[in-house]
C-alpha positions as CSV (number, residue, x, y, z in Angstrom):
1,M,-11.5,37.6,27.5
2,A,-8.4,36.5,25.5
3,M,-6.4,33.6,27.0
4,T,-2.8,34.1,28.0
5,K,0.0,32.0,26.4
6,R,0.1,29.8,29.5
7,E,-3.6,29.1,29.4
8,Q,-3.3,28.3,25.6
9,D,-0.5,25.7,26.4
10,L,-2.8,24.0,29.0
11,L,-5.8,24.0,26.7
12,I,-6.9,20.4,25.9
13,S,-8.8,19.8,22.6
14,V,-10.3,16.7,21.1
15,S,-8.2,14.1,19.4
16,P,-6.2,13.6,17.2
17,H,-3.4,15.6,18.9
18,I,-1.2,16.2,15.9
19,R,0.7,19.5,15.5
20,T,2.5,20.5,12.4
21,D,3.7,23.8,10.8
22,E,2.7,22.5,7.4
23,T,-0.4,24.0,5.7
24,I,-2.5,22.8,2.8
25,G,-1.2,25.8,0.8
26,R,2.4,25.0,1.5
27,I,2.0,21.4,0.6
28,M,0.1,22.1,-2.7
29,W,2.5,24.7,-3.9
30,T,5.5,22.5,-3.0
31,V,4.1,19.6,-5.0
32,S,3.6,22.0,-7.9
33,L,7.2,23.1,-7.5
34,S,8.4,19.5,-7.6
35,L,6.7,19.1,-11.0
36,L,8.6,22.0,-12.5
37,P,11.5,19.8,-13.8
38,A,9.1,17.5,-15.6
39,F,7.1,20.4,-17.0
40,M,10.3,22.1,-18.3
41,M,11.3,18.9,-20.0
42,G,7.8,18.8,-21.6
43,V,8.4,22.3,-22.9
44,Y,11.8,21.3,-24.2
45,F,10.5,18.3,-26.1
46,F,7.1,19.6,-27.2
47,G,7.7,23.3,-27.5
48,P,5.1,26.1,-27.0
49,R,2.2,23.7,-27.2
50,A,3.2,22.4,-23.7
51,V,2.9,25.9,-22.2
52,Y,-0.3,26.6,-24.1
53,I,-2.2,23.4,-23.1
54,T,-0.9,23.4,-19.5
55,A,-1.9,27.1,-19.1
56,L,-5.4,26.4,-20.4
57,C,-5.8,23.6,-17.9
58,I,-4.6,25.7,-15.0
59,A,-6.7,28.7,-15.9
60,A,-9.8,26.6,-16.5
61,S,-9.3,24.7,-13.2
62,M,-8.9,27.9,-11.1
63,F,-11.8,29.6,-12.8
64,S,-14.0,26.5,-12.2
65,E,-13.1,26.5,-8.5
66,W,-13.8,30.2,-8.2
67,M,-17.1,29.9,-10.0
68,V,-18.5,27.0,-8.0
69,Q,-17.4,28.5,-4.7
70,K,-18.9,31.8,-5.6
71,M,-22.2,30.2,-6.7
72,T,-22.4,28.2,-3.4
73,N,-21.3,31.1,-1.2
74,K,-18.2,29.4,0.0
75,D,-14.9,31.1,0.9
76,I,-12.7,31.5,-2.2
77,A,-9.8,29.1,-1.7
78,L,-7.7,29.6,-4.8
79,R,-4.7,30.5,-2.6
80,D,-4.4,27.0,-1.2
81,G,-3.0,25.9,-4.6
82,S,-5.1,22.8,-5.0
83,A,-6.9,24.0,-8.2
84,F,-3.6,25.1,-9.6
85,L,-2.0,21.7,-8.9
86,T,-5.0,19.9,-10.4
87,G,-4.7,22.0,-13.6
88,L,-1.0,21.4,-13.7
89,L,-1.3,17.6,-13.4
90,L,-4.1,17.5,-15.9
91,G,-2.1,19.6,-18.4
92,M,0.9,17.2,-18.0
93,N,-1.5,14.3,-18.8
94,M,-2.5,15.9,-22.1
95,P,-1.0,15.1,-25.5
96,A,0.7,18.0,-27.3
97,T,-1.8,17.8,-30.2
98,A,-5.0,18.3,-28.0
99,P,-7.3,21.0,-29.3
100,F,-8.1,23.9,-27.0
101,Y,-11.6,22.8,-25.9
102,I,-10.4,19.5,-24.4
103,P,-8.3,21.1,-21.7
104,L,-11.1,23.5,-20.9
105,V,-13.9,20.9,-20.6
106,S,-11.6,18.4,-18.8
107,S,-10.6,21.0,-16.2
108,F,-14.2,21.8,-15.5
109,M,-15.0,18.1,-15.1
110,A,-12.0,17.7,-12.8
111,V,-12.6,20.6,-10.5
112,A,-16.3,21.5,-10.7
113,I,-17.7,17.9,-10.8
114,T,-15.1,15.6,-9.4
115,K,-13.9,17.9,-6.6
116,Q,-16.5,20.6,-5.7
117,L,-19.6,18.5,-6.4
118,F,-18.5,16.1,-3.7
119,G,-17.9,18.9,-1.1
120,G,-14.5,20.4,-2.1
121,L,-11.0,19.6,-1.1
122,G,-10.8,16.5,1.2
123,F,-14.1,15.1,0.2
124,N,-13.6,13.9,-3.4
125,I,-13.5,10.1,-4.0
126,F,-11.4,10.1,-7.1
127,N,-8.3,11.9,-8.1
128,P,-9.6,15.0,-9.9
129,A,-6.9,15.3,-12.6
130,L,-7.1,11.6,-13.5
131,L,-10.9,11.7,-13.8
132,G,-10.7,14.8,-16.0
133,R,-8.3,12.9,-18.2
134,A,-10.4,9.8,-18.2
135,F,-13.4,11.9,-19.3
136,A,-11.4,13.4,-22.1
137,L,-10.1,10.0,-23.3
138,I,-13.6,8.5,-23.3
139,T,-15.2,11.6,-25.0
140,W,-12.5,12.3,-27.5
141,P,-10.5,9.1,-27.9
142,R,-8.9,10.0,-31.3
143,A,-7.7,13.4,-30.2
144,M,-6.4,12.0,-26.8
145,T,-4.4,9.2,-28.5
146,T,-2.7,11.3,-31.3
147,W,0.8,11.7,-30.2
148,M,3.4,14.2,-31.3
149,E,7.0,13.2,-32.0
150,P,9.3,15.2,-29.8
151,S,11.8,15.8,-32.7
152,A,9.2,17.9,-34.4
153,A,9.3,20.5,-31.7
154,L,13.1,20.3,-31.4
155,T,13.8,20.8,-35.1
156,G,11.0,23.2,-35.8
157,I,9.5,20.9,-38.6
158,D,5.8,20.3,-39.1
159,V,4.1,18.2,-36.4
160,K,4.7,14.5,-37.0
161,T,2.5,12.1,-35.2
162,T,3.7,8.7,-34.0
163,A,2.9,5.9,-31.5
164,T,4.0,5.7,-27.9
165,P,6.6,3.0,-27.0
166,L,3.8,1.1,-25.1
167,G,1.6,1.3,-28.2
168,V,4.4,-0.1,-30.4
169,L,5.2,-2.7,-27.8
170,K,1.5,-3.8,-27.6
171,E,0.7,-3.8,-31.3
172,E,4.0,-4.8,-32.9
173,G,6.2,-6.3,-30.2
174,M,9.7,-5.6,-28.9
175,E,11.4,-6.2,-32.2
176,K,9.6,-3.2,-33.8
177,L,10.4,-1.1,-30.7
178,L,14.1,-2.0,-31.0
179,A,14.1,-1.3,-34.7
180,E,12.9,2.3,-33.9
181,F,15.4,3.0,-31.2
182,G,18.4,0.9,-32.3
183,D,19.3,-1.3,-29.4
184,K,18.2,-1.8,-25.8
185,M,20.7,0.6,-24.2
186,N,19.6,3.4,-26.6
187,L,16.0,2.5,-25.9
188,Y,16.5,2.7,-22.1
189,S,18.4,6.0,-22.3
190,E,15.8,7.6,-24.6
191,L,13.0,6.5,-22.3
192,L,14.9,7.7,-19.2
193,I,15.6,11.1,-20.7
194,G,12.1,11.5,-22.2
195,H,12.8,11.7,-25.9
196,R,9.7,9.8,-26.9
197,A,6.0,10.3,-27.7
198,G,3.6,10.6,-24.8
199,S,1.7,13.1,-22.7
200,L,3.4,16.4,-22.0
201,G,4.7,15.7,-18.5
202,E,5.1,12.0,-18.4
203,T,8.0,11.4,-20.8
204,S,11.1,12.4,-18.8
205,V,11.6,9.8,-16.1
206,I,14.7,11.5,-14.7
207,A,12.8,14.8,-14.2
208,L,9.8,13.0,-12.6
209,L,12.1,11.1,-10.2
210,I,13.8,14.3,-9.1
211,G,10.4,15.7,-8.1
212,G,9.1,12.5,-6.6
213,L,12.3,11.9,-4.5
214,F,12.1,15.5,-3.4
215,L,8.6,15.0,-2.0
216,I,9.8,11.9,-0.2
217,Y,12.7,13.9,1.3
218,K,10.3,16.6,2.4
219,R,8.0,13.8,3.9
220,Y,5.0,15.0,1.9
221,I,4.6,11.5,0.6
222,S,6.1,8.2,1.8
223,W,7.8,5.5,-0.1
224,H,5.1,2.9,0.5
225,I,2.9,3.5,-2.5
226,P,5.5,4.4,-5.2
227,L,7.8,1.5,-4.3
228,S,5.1,-1.2,-4.0
229,Y,3.5,0.1,-7.2
230,L,6.8,0.1,-9.2
231,V,8.0,-3.3,-7.8
232,T,4.6,-4.9,-8.7
233,V,4.7,-3.6,-12.2
234,G,8.3,-4.7,-12.7
235,V,7.8,-8.2,-11.4
236,L,4.6,-8.9,-13.3
237,A,6.0,-7.4,-16.5
238,W,9.0,-9.7,-16.2
239,I,6.8,-12.8,-15.6
240,F,4.0,-12.1,-18.0
241,G,5.2,-9.4,-20.4
242,G,7.2,-11.6,-22.9
243,K,5.9,-13.1,-26.1
244,E,8.1,-16.2,-25.6
245,G,6.5,-17.4,-22.4
246,L,6.9,-16.8,-18.7
247,F,9.8,-14.8,-17.3
248,T,10.7,-13.4,-20.7
249,G,9.3,-9.9,-20.3
250,D,11.3,-6.6,-20.1
251,P,10.4,-4.9,-16.9
252,I,12.7,-1.9,-17.6
253,V,10.7,-0.9,-20.6
254,H,7.4,-1.1,-18.7
255,L,8.9,0.9,-15.7
256,L,10.2,3.7,-17.9
257,S,7.3,3.9,-20.4
258,G,3.9,5.6,-20.2
259,G,2.7,7.5,-17.2
260,L,3.9,5.0,-14.6
261,I,6.4,7.3,-12.8
262,L,4.0,10.3,-12.9
263,G,1.2,8.1,-11.6
264,A,3.2,6.3,-8.9
265,F,4.7,9.5,-7.3
266,F,2.1,12.2,-8.0
267,M,-1.3,10.6,-8.7
268,A,-1.5,7.5,-6.5
269,T,-0.1,9.3,-3.5
270,D,-2.9,11.9,-3.4
271,Y,-3.8,12.4,0.3
272,V,-7.5,12.4,-0.2
273,T,-7.9,9.4,-2.5
274,C,-5.3,7.0,-1.1
275,P,-5.3,5.0,2.1
276,S,-3.8,6.8,5.2
277,I,-2.5,3.6,6.9
278,R,1.0,2.5,5.8
279,K,0.1,-1.2,5.4
280,G,-2.9,-0.1,3.4
281,Q,-0.7,2.1,1.2
282,I,1.4,-1.0,0.3
283,V,-1.8,-2.9,-0.6
284,F,-3.0,0.1,-2.6
285,G,0.3,0.2,-4.5
286,I,0.2,-3.5,-5.2
287,G,-3.3,-3.2,-6.5
288,C,-2.4,-0.3,-8.8
289,G,0.5,-2.3,-10.2
290,F,-1.5,-5.4,-10.8
291,L,-4.3,-3.5,-12.6
292,T,-1.8,-1.5,-14.6
293,I,-0.1,-4.6,-16.0
294,L,-3.4,-6.3,-16.5
295,I,-4.7,-3.4,-18.7
296,R,-1.4,-3.0,-20.5
297,L,-1.1,-6.7,-21.5
298,K,-4.7,-7.8,-21.8
299,A,-7.0,-4.8,-22.3
300,G,-7.6,-2.7,-25.4
301,Y,-5.5,0.3,-24.1
302,P,-1.7,0.2,-24.2
303,E,-1.6,2.2,-20.9
304,G,-3.3,1.3,-17.7
305,V,-2.0,3.8,-15.0
306,M,-5.0,6.1,-15.1
307,F,-7.7,3.4,-14.9
308,A,-5.7,1.5,-12.3
309,V,-5.4,4.4,-9.9
310,L,-9.0,5.4,-10.3
311,L,-10.2,1.9,-9.7
312,M,-8.1,1.6,-6.6
313,N,-9.5,5.0,-5.4
314,C,-12.8,3.1,-4.9
315,F,-11.2,0.7,-2.5
316,S,-9.3,3.2,-0.4
317,P,-11.9,3.5,2.3
318,L,-12.3,-0.3,2.5
319,I,-8.5,-0.8,2.8
320,D,-8.3,1.8,5.6
321,R,-11.2,0.3,7.4
322,S,-9.9,-3.3,7.2
323,M,-6.4,-2.4,8.3
324,K,-7.3,0.0,11.0
325,S,-4.8,-0.2,13.9
326,K,-6.0,-1.8,17.2
327,V,-6.6,0.6,20.0
328,F,-4.0,0.0,22.8
329,G,-5.7,-1.3,26.0
330,A,-9.2,-1.7,24.3
331,K,-11.2,-4.8,25.3
332,K,-13.8,-6.6,23.3
333,E,-17.3,-6.4,24.7
334,V,-18.6,-9.9,25.5
335,K,-22.2,-10.3,24.5
336,A,-24.4,-11.8,27.2
């Protein structure tokens, strides 16, 4: 017999007693919407290639999810938007020059292996989009590090490849970077707008900040991870990032370059793979910042955001367990 409204109000269920009108689908599609400004800037700077590569990633991600769920007799969950978001993020992490097979294989790796093999949404250990990109970078390093100059798409000339600002900074130093951009103010403004080489969706800092701040306003993410991540990168870049000794680095260049803003607001804040406790999120952000600078300054790669977030994903359960809140009124059992 169906319960009345009064009986439903009096029904007591097991904890946690959390009520919200938000659904997984609404959150996923809203995050995808918040990435629209950055995606549009990618289309503006890199032309039709941005649409082509991102569409391949989204289609392959959704097909991979449908295929695995069909083969395992699970309910098809494409409407929740998680596969679409994974494909969108993966596409925004691709270079404009990537051949067609890299988005296809990377999307399968991200969704079918990283996500579905571990049990589906909510059970994956690593961020699917980042692991898909890491797989592509390790498998096709040359193709994944060939960058297109944005002016090629804007002027319609043949594709011209160039190095990213972080690549120039690491290999040739700040002097060469300033020689390319003119002076520091022009360098900062170009990095802020996004007129530079890089992945499709990581170049425009302004567009990414609009989307990230929108998610904080909607309370889909909190400030703890992005702020602690960015502050750590800025401080460590200022202390250790200069060639002339300590406290001679340029933190603004490090903050505006590479995939830091995309990683801090959209990758490191993934619900499944980051800590759920606020104090733990700050520790997580600091760890990501430390590893990012360590890789940028000392490792072979000029960028470290991807590896930093993936490495810290391993520690998320440990961080949550070690910083678990004490239960109010609980007493320790004294052993006899």
